[in-house]
VEXTI-996205 format. One record per residue (C-alpha): residue in three letters; x, y, z. Coordinates in steps of 0.1 Angstrom, whole numbers, plus 5000, padded with zeros to 4 digits. Each point is the difference from the previous one (the first is absolute). Layout:
VEXTI-996205
  rest     x     y     z
   ala     X     Y     Z
...
end
This chain:
VEXTI-996205
  rest     x     y     z
   met  5000  4999  4998
   leu  5012  5031  4994
   leu  5001  5036  5020
   ser  5011  5033  4991
   pro  5012  5030  5021
   pro  4963  5024  5003
   glu  5022  5027  4978
   glu  4996  4968  4968
   gly  4977  4979  4979
   ser  4999  4964  5001
   gly  5001  4974  4978
   ala  4979  5018  4964
   cys  4984  5027  5027
   pro  5009  5037  4996
   ala  5015  5021  5031
   gly  4979  4997  5033
   met  4988  4969  4987
   val  5002  4963  5011
   his  5000  4972  4980
   val  4971  4971  5013
   glu  5005  4967  4984
   gly  4992  4972  5008
   ala  4964  4970  5006
   met  4977  5011  5026
   val  4973  4986  5024
   asp  4968  4997  4979
   asp  4966  4992  5011
   gly  4985  5006  4969
   gly  4990  5038  5014
   met  4980  4994  5026
   gln  4992  5026  5026
   gly  5010  4991  5035
   trp  4973  4996  5015
   arg  4992  4968  4984
   ala  5009  4970  5019
   asp  5021  4986  4976
   ser  5022  5030  4991
   ala  5036  5006  5007
   glu  4989  5028  5017
   ala  4981  4975  5021
   ala  5020  4973  5003
   gln  5034  5024  5011
   arg  4974  5015  5027
   ser  4998  4967  5012
   ala  5039  4996  5011
   cys  5000  5023  5021
   ser  5014  4988  5036
   val  4999  5028  5013
   trp  4970  5028  5005
   ile  5001  5037  5009
   asp  4965  5002  4994
   arg  4977  4976  4979
   thr  4972  5024  4994
   tyr  4998  5028  4974
   pro  5026  5011  4990
   glu  5015  4968  5011
   arg  5036  4999  5005
   cys  5021  4975  5001
   leu  5036  5003  5019
   ser  5017  4969  4988
   phe  4992  4968  4980
   asp  5016  4967  4993
   pro  5025  4991  4970
   gly  4996  4965  4995
   arg  4955  5003  5009
   trp  5004  5027  4969
   ala  5025  4984  4978
   ala  4974  4971  4994
   leu  4967  5016  4994
   arg  5022  5025  4978
   asp  5014  4971  4978
   ser  4961  4986  4990
   tyr  4997  5024  4987
   pro  5010  5010  4956
   arg  5021  5023  4991
   arg  5003  5031  4975
   ala  5028  5018  4982
   met  5007  5039  5006
   ser  5025  5027  4986
   phe  4995  5036  5007
   cys  5014  5027  5008
   val  4994  5019  5036
   asp  5009  5031  5020
   arg  5023  4989  5029
   tyr  4977  5028  5018
   glu  4968  5019  5003
   trp  4995  5030  4978
   pro  5019  5025  4995
   asn  5019  4966  4997
   lys  5032  5021  5021
   ser  5022  4984  5028
   gly  4992  5024  5030
   ala  4967  5018  4983
   tyr  4968  4997  5022
   pro  4981  4981  4977
   trp  4964  5017  4987
   val  4968  4998  5017
   met  4964  5007  4988
   val  5005  4990  4965
   thr  4971  4985  4985
   trp  5001  4973  4978
   pro  4995  5020  4965
   glu  5026  5020  5012
   ala  5022  4975  5012
   arg  4996  4983  4963
   asp  5009  5037  4980
   leu  5032  5008  5027
   cys  5010  4960  4987
   ser  4992  5011  4959
   arg  5017  5027  5000
   val  5034  4988  5006
   gly  4995  4969  4984
   lys  4984  4977  5023
   arg  4972  4984  5007
   leu  4983  4989  5037
   cys  5006  4967  5015
   thr  4977  4975  4996
   glu  4990  4989  5039
   asp  5017  4964  4988
   glu  5036  5017  4988
   trp  4994  5016  5029
   thr  4999  4967  5022
   phe  5024  4987  4984
   ala  5028  5025  5006
   cys  4992  5001  5029
   glu  4999  4958  5011
   gly  5024  4984  4978
   glu  4998  4968  4982
   asp  5001  4986  5039
   ala  4966  5017  5004
   thr  5008  5020  5039
   pro  4980  5016  5017
   phe  5019  5027  5006
   pro  5019  5021  4969
   tyr  5033  4986  5034
   gly  4982  4966  5005
   tyr  4983  4982  5027
   glu  5004  5025  5029
   arg  4984  5033  5005
   arg  5021  5028  5006
   ser  4978  5029  5016
   ser  5022  5024  5008
   glu  5032  4992  4981
   cys  4971  5006  4964
   gly  4983  5022  5013
   leu  4963  4984  5015
   asp  4981  4995  5017
   ala  4999  5042  5012
   pro  4971  5004  5021
   trp  4966  5019  4982
   arg  4996  5038  4998
   lys  4962  5009  4996
   tyr  5004  5021  4969
   ser  4976  5030  4989
   ser  4980  4992  4964
   ser  4988  5040  4998
   ala  5043  5010  4998
   leu  5012  4971  4979
   ala  4969  5010  4978
   ala  5018  5033  4991
   arg  5024  4981  4982
   gly  5029  5031  4989
   ser  4990  5020  5032
   glu  5025  5008  5027
   arg  4971  4983  5022
   cys  5008  4965  4978
   ser  5036  5007  5004
   ala  5001  5008  5038
   glu  4976  4968  5005
   leu  5021  4978  4977
   gly  5030  5013  5026
   arg  4983  4986  5030
   leu  4988  4970  4990
   trp  5036  4991  4984
   gln  5016  4966  5018
   gly  5020  4989  4967
   lys  5034  4999  4989
   arg  5019  5015  4971
   ser  5003  4975  4977
   gly  5033  4980  4999
   ser  5005  5003  5037
   ser  4995  4962  5010
   pro  5019  4981  4970
   ser  4997  4973  5026
   cys  4963  4997  4990
   ala  5007  4994  4972
   ser  4988  4974  4977
   ser  5020  4976  4981
   trp  4999  5013  4975
   gly  5015  5034  5012
   val  4969  5017  4997
   glu  4996  5020  5029
   asp  4967  5014  5021
   met  4976  4978  4991
   asn  4988  4992  5035
   gly  4993  5031  5021
   ser  5007  5036  4992
   val  4963  5003  4978
   glu  4980  4984  4977
   glu  5007  4996  4965
   trp  4973  4999  4967
   thr  5003  4972  4977
   val  4973  4985  4974
   ser  4977  4974  5008
   thr  5009  4968  4984
   arg  4974  4973  5029
   gly  4965  5020  4989
   gly  4978  5022  5023
   thr  4980  5033  4992
   his  5034  5019  4997
   pro  5027  4999  4978
   ser  5020  5022  5032
   ile  5011  4978  5018
   leu  5025  5010  5036
   lys  5031  4976  5008
   gly  5028  4999  5030
   gly  4984  5014  5028
   tyr  5014  5035  5016
   trp  5016  5008  5035
   gly  4969  4993  5021
   pro  4992  4969  5017
   val  4982  4980  4966
   arg  5010  4964  4982
   thr  5025  5019  4980
   arg  5015  4965  4983
   cys  5006  4998  4969
   arg  4966  4978  4985
   thr  4976  5019  5013
   ser  4983  5032  4988
   thr  4971  5028  5002
   arg  4978  4994  4972
   ser  4973  5022  5018
   his  5011  5038  4982
   gly  4988  5013  4972
   pro  5025  5020  4978
   gly  4988  5034  5009
   his  5013  4987  5038
   ala  5030  5020  5015
   phe  5015  4998  5032
   tyr  5027  5012  5023
   gln  5015  4964  4998
   gln  4993  4989  4968
   gly  5027  5003  4975
   phe  5016  4980  4965
   arg  5033  4987  4979
   cys  5002  4993  4966
   cys  5005  4976  4981
   lys  5014  4986  4961
   asp  4996  4973  4978
   ile  5038  4989  4990
   ala  5012  5014  4971
   ser  5004  4977  4962
   gly  5035  4990  4995
   pro  5034  4988  5018
   arg  4988  4992  5042
   arg  5028  5000  5017
   ser  4999  4970  5022
   val  4996  5001  5039
   asp  5029  4979  5007
   asp  5020  5024  4979
end
């Protein structure tokens, strides 16, 4: 597997992006509530729970149990480029929030990219071992910026996007980190800030009411795993802990080996 410094691209990808290529655990596009989905199977491998009630949080998963369940599913070949960090994809910058799904889609398009599909996002997070967290099987709350106490928000302040009042409210609510400040929490591909920080808009591949799917969780006490998703918000939704990152198709032509 090829990892490269943040200022470089990896494999066939441009600067600032990571080449993710491999075989993803494929449950046929089932939503997580289905008992035969990979997400539900993974949930059953939790060995230590923080809280079983919604939004459920698992502290530790049993690697052996999950491996046995994981290997009962087929695999699907994946190959794409993904931003190493959340938009604006710059190490040390704060990720953008209060962005709607169409705005995120258009911003990616302006730089020659696109929003990631939810399956691409999942695979960039979990890798070929389909680990529950991007870094493995044990939840790292303080190290990775998870499980901060929930703060009550002002709906009226947030509704005035772009105003000083909204900016002040965002500053009061913010408990995230600058992009790239927790490198030990990166995925096996070297993609950073996928759990914690901010939730990220993706494009639905598993059906449902909306094309706009949120992945990754944020800094609060929520599920914050690779397979989970939030599917209840329409494209026009914008909130204080929601951002995005971009993906890109692999360019045609000669491709650098991941073993180089």
